[in-house]
VMD Tcl script that draws the C-alpha trace (Angstrom):
set ca {
  {-15.10 41.70 27.38}
  {-14.59 38.01 26.69}
  {-18.31 37.37 27.10}
  {-19.08 40.22 24.67}
  {-16.76 38.86 22.03}
  {-18.17 35.36 22.44}
  {-21.69 36.79 22.11}
  {-20.81 38.63 18.88}
  {-19.17 35.47 17.54}
  {-22.27 33.39 18.20}
  {-24.57 36.03 16.67}
  {-22.48 36.12 13.50}
  {-22.62 32.34 13.20}
  {-26.35 32.11 13.80}
  {-27.06 35.00 11.44}
  {-25.25 33.34 8.54}
  {-27.16 31.00 6.24}
  {-26.85 27.53 7.75}
  {-26.98 25.35 4.64}
  {-25.63 21.92 3.88}
  {-24.30 21.52 0.38}
  {-24.35 17.95 -0.88}
  {-23.97 17.57 -4.64}
  {-24.24 14.41 -6.64}
  {-20.76 13.02 -6.98}
  {-19.32 16.04 -5.24}
  {-19.13 14.94 -1.62}
  {-20.30 16.73 1.48}
  {-19.44 20.17 2.80}
  {-18.19 20.90 6.32}
  {-17.29 23.82 8.57}
  {-13.72 25.05 8.95}
  {-12.18 28.00 10.77}
  {-9.47 30.31 9.50}
  {-7.42 32.63 11.67}
  {-4.93 35.35 10.68}
  {-2.94 37.90 12.61}
  {-3.67 41.56 11.88}
  {-0.38 43.15 10.88}
  {-0.81 46.90 10.97}
  {-2.95 47.25 7.87}
  {-6.21 47.69 9.75}
  {-7.43 44.23 8.92}
  {-7.60 44.82 5.17}
  {-5.55 41.72 4.25}
  {-6.22 39.67 7.38}
  {-9.51 38.42 5.95}
  {-7.92 37.10 2.75}
  {-5.18 35.35 4.73}
  {-7.79 33.80 7.04}
  {-9.67 32.58 3.96}
  {-6.52 30.85 2.66}
  {-6.06 29.16 6.04}
  {-9.66 27.92 5.95}
  {-9.24 26.63 2.38}
  {-6.02 24.81 3.29}
  {-7.66 23.20 6.30}
  {-10.57 22.03 4.13}
  {-8.20 20.38 1.69}
  {-6.24 18.75 4.51}
  {-9.40 17.44 6.14}
  {-10.74 15.94 2.91}
  {-7.42 14.24 2.11}
  {-6.86 12.82 5.61}
  {-10.44 11.62 5.93}
  {-10.09 9.86 2.59}
  {-7.23 7.72 3.82}
  {-7.53 4.63 6.04}
  {-5.89 5.32 9.40}
  {-3.40 2.52 8.77}
  {-2.10 4.39 5.69}
  {-1.82 7.89 7.06}
  {1.68 7.55 8.55}
  {3.16 6.19 5.32}
  {1.33 8.77 3.18}
  {2.41 12.03 4.84}
  {5.68 12.36 2.92}
  {3.95 11.62 -0.36}
  {1.43 14.42 0.32}
  {4.06 17.14 0.76}
  {3.67 18.47 -2.81}
  {-0.08 18.82 -2.31}
  {0.30 20.83 0.88}
  {2.57 23.27 -0.99}
  {-0.01 23.97 -3.70}
  {-2.62 26.71 -3.56}
  {-5.85 25.20 -2.17}
  {-8.21 27.41 -4.25}
  {-8.12 25.04 -7.22}
  {-9.43 22.16 -5.12}
  {-12.55 23.92 -3.75}
  {-16.00 23.87 -5.37}
  {-17.91 26.04 -2.93}
  {-16.80 28.46 -0.21}
  {-19.22 30.49 1.91}
  {-18.31 32.57 4.93}
  {-20.78 32.18 7.78}
  {-19.24 34.50 10.34}
  {-16.26 36.68 11.14}
  {-14.92 38.33 14.28}
  {-11.92 40.41 15.25}
  {-10.42 39.66 18.66}
  {-7.46 41.78 19.63}
  {-4.87 41.48 16.85}
  {-6.42 38.31 15.36}
  {-9.07 37.90 12.72}
  {-11.26 34.75 12.73}
  {-13.77 33.43 10.23}
  {-15.89 30.33 9.92}
  {-16.86 29.05 6.47}
  {-18.71 26.18 4.96}
  {-16.54 24.55 2.34}
  {-17.19 21.92 -0.32}
  {-13.90 20.46 -1.65}
  {-13.65 19.22 -5.24}
  {-13.39 15.51 -4.48}
  {-12.69 14.49 -8.08}
  {-9.73 16.86 -8.46}
  {-8.26 15.94 -5.07}
  {-8.66 12.23 -5.70}
  {-6.98 12.58 -9.09}
  {-4.11 14.58 -7.57}
  {-3.64 12.05 -4.77}
  {-3.49 9.27 -7.35}
  {-0.77 11.17 -9.22}
  {1.22 11.35 -5.97}
  {0.97 7.57 -5.49}
  {-2.15 7.32 -3.38}
  {-4.53 5.33 -5.54}
  {-8.20 4.55 -4.83}
  {-8.73 1.20 -6.47}
  {-8.94 -2.51 -5.84}
  {-5.27 -2.87 -6.65}
  {-2.99 -3.87 -3.79}
  {-0.64 -1.81 -1.70}
  {2.99 -2.22 -2.77}
  {6.23 -1.84 -0.82}
  {9.45 -1.11 -2.71}
  {12.66 -2.81 -1.64}
  {14.91 -1.70 -4.50}
  {18.63 -1.21 -3.96}
  {20.47 1.49 -5.88}
  {24.13 1.71 -6.85}
  {25.55 4.89 -8.40}
  {28.85 5.65 -10.08}
  {30.71 6.36 -6.81}
  {29.07 3.65 -4.69}
  {31.19 0.66 -3.69}
  {28.09 -1.42 -3.00}
  {24.31 -1.17 -3.52}
  {22.55 1.22 -1.11}
  {19.56 -0.22 0.73}
  {17.06 1.33 3.15}
  {16.20 -1.91 4.96}
  {19.59 -2.58 6.56}
  {21.07 -1.17 9.79}
  {22.92 2.12 9.33}
  {21.37 2.50 5.89}
  {23.07 4.97 3.54}
  {19.81 5.81 1.82}
  {16.48 7.07 3.22}
  {13.47 4.84 3.49}
  {11.86 6.71 0.63}
  {14.67 5.40 -1.61}
  {16.68 7.05 -4.33}
  {15.98 8.25 -7.85}
  {14.94 4.78 -9.02}
  {12.29 4.37 -6.34}
  {11.13 7.96 -6.87}
  {10.28 7.15 -10.49}
  {8.71 3.80 -9.61}
  {6.48 5.37 -6.95}
  {5.19 7.94 -9.46}
  {4.40 5.38 -12.16}
  {2.78 2.83 -9.87}
  {0.74 5.50 -8.11}
  {-0.59 6.79 -11.44}
  {-1.50 3.21 -12.34}
  {-3.74 2.96 -9.31}
  {-1.55 1.09 -6.85}
  {-1.34 2.29 -3.25}
  {2.36 2.89 -2.60}
  {3.34 2.13 0.98}
  {6.30 4.20 2.14}
  {8.02 2.65 5.16}
  {7.85 4.74 8.30}
  {10.36 4.79 11.16}
  {9.17 1.67 12.95}
  {11.91 -0.83 14.00}
  {12.74 -3.30 11.28}
  {14.26 -5.94 13.52}
  {13.70 -7.16 17.05}
  {16.47 -6.77 19.57}
  {17.20 -10.47 19.45}
  {17.23 -10.80 15.68}
  {20.09 -9.83 13.43}
  {19.61 -8.26 10.04}
  {20.07 -10.87 7.28}
  {23.02 -10.32 4.98}
  {20.97 -11.22 1.89}
  {17.46 -10.10 0.91}
  {15.69 -13.34 0.10}
  {12.03 -14.14 -0.43}
  {11.46 -14.89 3.22}
  {12.90 -11.56 4.37}
  {10.95 -9.63 1.72}
  {7.72 -11.28 2.86}
  {8.53 -10.41 6.46}
  {9.00 -6.77 5.53}
  {5.77 -6.82 3.53}
  {3.88 -8.19 6.52}
  {5.55 -5.64 8.84}
  {4.30 -2.71 6.77}
  {0.97 -4.27 5.73}
  {1.85 -4.51 2.05}
  {0.12 -7.30 0.07}
  {2.85 -7.02 -2.58}
  {6.59 -6.40 -2.20}
  {8.53 -5.11 -5.23}
  {12.09 -6.36 -4.83}
  {14.87 -5.35 -7.14}
  {18.10 -3.55 -7.86}
  {19.21 -0.67 -10.05}
  {22.78 0.16 -11.04}
  {24.42 2.77 -13.23}
  {27.94 2.57 -14.64}
  {29.95 4.26 -17.41}
  {28.62 3.26 -20.80}
  {32.01 3.49 -22.51}
  {30.96 5.90 -25.28}
  {32.47 9.39 -25.53}
  {31.82 12.20 -27.98}
  {34.11 15.19 -28.06}
  {35.63 16.43 -24.85}
  {32.57 16.19 -22.60}
  {29.64 14.05 -23.70}
  {29.69 10.49 -22.41}
  {27.23 7.61 -22.03}
  {25.91 5.99 -18.83}
  {24.41 2.52 -18.72}
  {21.69 1.67 -16.20}
  {20.42 -1.82 -15.51}
  {17.36 -2.67 -13.45}
  {15.66 -5.82 -12.17}
  {12.23 -5.76 -10.53}
  {10.22 -8.66 -9.13}
  {6.73 -8.49 -7.60}
  {6.23 -10.95 -4.72}
  {2.95 -11.86 -3.08}
  {3.54 -11.28 0.63}
  {1.23 -14.02 1.86}
  {2.40 -16.86 -0.39}
  {5.79 -15.74 -1.75}
  {4.58 -16.32 -5.32}
  {6.16 -14.27 -8.09}
  {3.32 -12.22 -9.59}
  {5.35 -10.34 -12.21}
  {8.95 -9.49 -13.10}
  {10.97 -7.44 -15.52}
  {14.60 -6.79 -16.36}
  {15.92 -4.03 -18.58}
  {18.87 -1.76 -19.35}
  {19.20 1.61 -21.04}
  {21.82 4.17 -22.02}
  {21.67 7.92 -21.52}
  {24.10 10.61 -22.68}
  {25.08 13.61 -20.65}
  {28.00 16.00 -20.22}
  {27.77 15.92 -16.40}
  {28.39 12.58 -14.62}
  {26.13 13.48 -11.70}
  {23.28 14.48 -13.99}
  {23.89 11.43 -16.17}
  {23.71 9.14 -13.15}
  {20.47 10.75 -11.92}
  {18.82 10.59 -15.34}
  {19.84 6.99 -15.91}
  {18.56 5.79 -12.53}
  {15.29 7.68 -12.85}
  {14.58 6.50 -16.38}
  {15.48 2.91 -15.45}
  {13.00 3.02 -12.58}
  {10.31 4.61 -14.72}
  {10.62 2.04 -17.50}
  {10.73 -0.94 -15.11}
  {7.63 0.25 -13.28}
  {5.79 0.97 -16.55}
  {6.56 -2.55 -17.76}
  {5.69 -4.44 -14.57}
  {2.53 -2.43 -13.77}
  {0.15 -4.02 -16.33}
  {1.54 -7.50 -15.58}
  {0.96 -7.00 -11.86}
  {-2.52 -5.65 -12.50}
  {-3.42 -8.71 -14.55}
  {-1.89 -11.11 -12.03}
  {-3.73 -9.45 -9.14}
  {-7.04 -9.63 -11.04}
  {-6.55 -13.33 -11.70}
  {-5.69 -13.88 -8.06}
  {-8.79 -12.00 -6.92}
  {-10.90 -14.22 -9.15}
  {-9.27 -17.33 -7.79}
  {-9.62 -16.19 -4.18}
  {-13.33 -15.67 -4.66}
  {-13.62 -19.44 -5.13}
  {-11.71 -20.28 -1.95}
  {-13.78 -21.61 0.93}
  {-12.98 -22.97 4.35}
  {-14.00 -26.61 4.67}
  {-14.37 -28.26 8.06}
  {-13.10 -31.82 8.36}
  {-14.17 -33.87 11.34}
  {-11.40 -36.48 11.48}
  {-11.70 -39.61 13.59}
  {-11.01 -43.32 13.65}
  {-8.71 -45.66 15.56}
  {-5.20 -44.23 15.96}
  {-6.25 -41.06 14.09}
  {-3.55 -39.04 15.85}
  {-0.68 -41.21 14.63}
  {-2.13 -41.43 11.12}
  {-2.92 -37.72 10.80}
  {0.68 -36.68 10.07}
  {0.77 -38.81 6.92}
  {-2.78 -37.79 6.02}
  {-1.85 -34.11 6.30}
  {1.18 -34.57 4.02}
  {-1.02 -36.26 1.44}
  {-3.71 -33.57 1.79}
  {-1.11 -30.84 1.17}
  {-0.39 -32.37 -2.23}
  {-3.99 -31.94 -3.38}
  {-4.27 -29.23 -6.00}
  {-6.28 -26.31 -4.68}
  {-5.45 -26.83 -0.99}
  {-4.11 -23.53 0.39}
  {-3.76 -24.18 4.11}
  {-4.57 -26.71 6.82}
  {-5.27 -25.70 10.39}
  {-6.02 -27.86 13.43}
  {-8.66 -26.24 15.62}
  {-9.52 -28.75 18.32}
  {-8.40 -32.22 19.37}
  {-10.38 -34.54 21.64}
  {-10.14 -38.24 22.45}
  {-12.85 -38.91 19.84}
  {-11.49 -36.89 16.97}
  {-10.03 -33.71 15.52}
  {-11.53 -30.51 14.04}
  {-9.44 -29.47 11.03}
  {-10.10 -26.45 8.75}
  {-8.91 -26.62 5.16}
  {-8.82 -23.56 2.91}
  {-9.54 -25.01 -0.50}
  {-10.16 -23.56 -3.94}
  {-13.29 -25.51 -4.72}
  {-16.25 -27.34 -3.14}
  {-16.36 -30.00 -0.50}
  {-17.43 -32.61 -3.07}
  {-14.37 -31.84 -5.19}
  {-12.05 -32.21 -2.19}
  {-13.69 -35.47 -1.15}
  {-13.20 -36.86 -4.65}
  {-9.53 -35.83 -4.59}
  {-9.03 -37.56 -1.20}
  {-10.47 -40.78 -2.62}
  {-7.81 -40.77 -5.33}
  {-4.84 -40.64 -2.92}
  {-2.71 -43.49 -1.64}
  {-2.06 -43.65 2.13}
  {0.52 -45.47 4.22}
  {-1.11 -48.60 5.69}
  {-4.50 -46.95 6.17}
  {-7.43 -45.69 4.15}
  {-10.13 -43.05 4.42}
  {-13.86 -43.40 4.85}
  {-15.63 -40.17 3.82}
  {-19.22 -39.37 4.79}
  {-21.62 -36.45 5.42}
  {-20.10 -34.47 2.55}
  {-21.40 -30.91 2.12}
  {-20.03 -27.85 0.34}
  {-18.08 -26.71 3.39}
  {-17.96 -29.76 5.63}
  {-17.26 -33.51 5.67}
  {-16.39 -36.35 8.02}
  {-13.20 -38.33 7.39}
  {-12.52 -41.54 9.27}
  {-8.98 -42.90 9.09}
  {-9.27 -46.73 9.03}
  {-6.79 -49.56 8.88}
  {-6.13 -50.97 5.43}
  {-7.87 -54.33 4.73}
}
mol new
graphics top color blue
foreach p $ca { graphics top sphere $p radius 0.5 }
foreach p [lrange $ca 0 end-1] q [lrange $ca 1 end] { graphics top cylinder $p $q radius 0.2 }
display resetview
């Protein structure tokens, strides 16, 4: 019996038109299977339910294949609204290639072509952008009317989920629509067993969290709502929300953009007033900081395109003892990003300098520095290499 069913299944698949739909700008089709249980109606509705299963699987496959593996874990929660929607609106082509009934189950195989443009647009609305803009991690505390202290997700025994409160909810929506990839923190440990959680969120801790979750930018801030002091009649009252948001570059700690604002909302219900105030504060702050961060990131990308690694072959008598002072002086040169020692021998040292400019420019800058009881002799200068001999002062 099993062999017979398998034979019928194969015949149905082979009999169907085996086509590959690839449309310009539309993406590529693929095969999916849908299965539904026959529930006493003689299979009349089982087929339509199996079709819906196949459509849903096609949408899921397209979305998951569109995401880098490193982003899937942090994106699942953000995709929940999409999974709840009917998949029909996200499909361009649907063609059934074969069906079979096995016991009380109905199976079908279909070739499906998802509507990539619609799905990409929807994913962007949910905070999953497809652009050159960076991934952002939100570390925004929130303090409501009844909270004694700000609530934070990045502390032990946090009183707020890692997806944040109403403020972060609004920020995620706005930044996602602007094209940023919003990184939602998963359940990985935030601290090693030996380390204690810091009592204050400073730049160093924010950068550590950004590196932990692979976020090029960390948005640090706070939001607070309190009574506004205005009352009308017996019920209407005002609520004042304040918000501060700062965008930090994870690698360097530089402030890329910042904004501070406050607003007042009026509501008869304190809980509703609190929610509205926090949400609107987050929305406005994100809307203000988004274009500034976009511009800052574009400038940074342009600057980074000019950065090159320059090899310095450093030698000379007593070069080891003189190198510490030389390195301090080199760090003061405008355009120097980092200095790394690669190899040390008795004859010299291989040093790599990340520099925003050419080797000739760096050599010229070195000639203009003053050193402590020694000088430099520079030779064999190329765009990405030079020889520097540390010599005693005359």
